[in-house]
C-alpha positions, -999 to +999 in steps of 0.1 A: -310-253+733-288-243+702-292-207+701-296-189+663-296-156+645-327-142+632-322-158+599-315-195+614-276-196+615-270-216+641-239-216+666-212-230+649-196-246+686-226-253+706-222-262+739-231-299+730-203-299+708-180-283+731-188-309+757-172-335+733-146-320+720-114-329+728-092-297+720-066-292+740-071-254+736-109-255+749-108-246+787-143-250+812-149-236+845-175-215+864-187-194+838-181-220+807-165-229+781-135-207+768-107-205+746-073-185+751-070-169+717-039-169+696-040-135+684-048-117+718-037-140+744-066-135+764-097-159+776-128-159+755-161-172+764-179-186+737-211-178+751-196-142+753-186-143+716-218-156+705-240-134+727-219-101+713-226-112+674-265-122+681-268-083+695-243-067+665-268-084+640-300-073+658-282-036+655-275-045+620-306-054+611-324-027+628-300-001+609-306-016+577-342-011+577-341+028+587-316+031+560-338+016+534-363+042+551-340+070+547-329+066+512-365+060+500-377+091+514-347+113+504-350+141+477-329+126+451-311+156+444-295+154+479-266+132+466-243+141+498-267+125+520-276+095+501-239+090+497-240+087+535-267+063+534-251+042+507-220+044+526-233+032+560-253+007+538-219-010+526-205-010+559-234-027+576-238-052+553-199-062+551-205-062+592-242-087+586-218-109+562-193-113+590-216-118+620-232-145+599-201-162+584-182-160+621-213-170+638-218-205+617-181-215+610-177-247+629-144-257+618-120-236+629-116-225+665-094-191+654-133-175+648-135-171+685-120-138+700-129-107+719-153-083+706-128-061+703-106-081+684-134-090+659-144-050+655-110-047+641-111-077+619-140-063+603-127-026+600-099-045+579-125-062+558-146-027+551-113-014+543-106-041+518-141-040+504-139-003+495-104-006+479-120-037+457-151-012+449-129+015+442-107-007+418-138-017+402-134-053+409-170-057+422-188-046+393-220-066+403-228-042+434-251-015+426-237+020+431-252+051+423-242+075+401-218+092+427-197+065+436-167+091+445-190+105+468-201+069+483-165+058+492-154+088+504-180+085+532-171+051+539-136+060+541-145+087+566-178+069+584-166+036+589-150+037+627-175+055+639-202+034+624-185-002+633-180+012+671-220+021+672-228-014+653-207-033+682-212-012+711-174-008+714-153+021+727-131+042+710-099+029+721-113-004+710-095+001+675-061+015+688-050-020+687-059-024+652-024-027+642-009-048+667-031-076+655-024-069+622+010-071+627+007-105+648-015-122+618+013-110+595+041-128+618+020-161+619+015-160+581+053-153+576+060-184+603+036-206+581+055-195+547+092-201+566+077-238+573+066-242+543+092-230+523+112-256+548+095-286+539+098-281+504+136-280+509+136-307+528+114-328+502+138-315+475+170-329+494+148-362+502+142-366+459+176-359+451+190-384+472+165-407+462+175-400+423+214-405+434+207-439+453+186-452+423+216-441+396+242-458+423+222-491+423+222-488+381 
């Protein structure tokens, strides 16, 4: 039976789909289907990854409910406390949005990763989101009249909040820059490949044009 998240989102790669795949990256042993990830070079089981996201979603939904109750009950004059609640809410919502996206993705095996790696990915996304907020690029986001306090708290508590939500040890984020450098390395490789292909195509076009002119 296909497992789903609370909002009804289905797993992108359920067992039924994995049984039919011919993707060489996907293997199977006594524990189930797995993939050797590109960025980490480790064996990650699909069941482990999806179960991790299911537990994380439960914590996120519970936390959001609690935060909304606390904000409603808080004295409007307590701006520091409210800013903290706002910041934590932003972090949880970014995490939840990505949990849904990664859980449902059925086109890219690259979404399957260890819980530690997923944590670093979301930490990076929270930091990017905060920078966009600070530049005013997300005007549709409803912020209180003291956005500076909110952004400051996002910066201060993002790591701790994500560690709690994902139930990860502090050392989980120690490899953040290692993953980031790996991703940059792959991006540079793809860029080089694209550049080389463009140069080859240009040479081919020039040779074809020269051949055409010589025939004339």
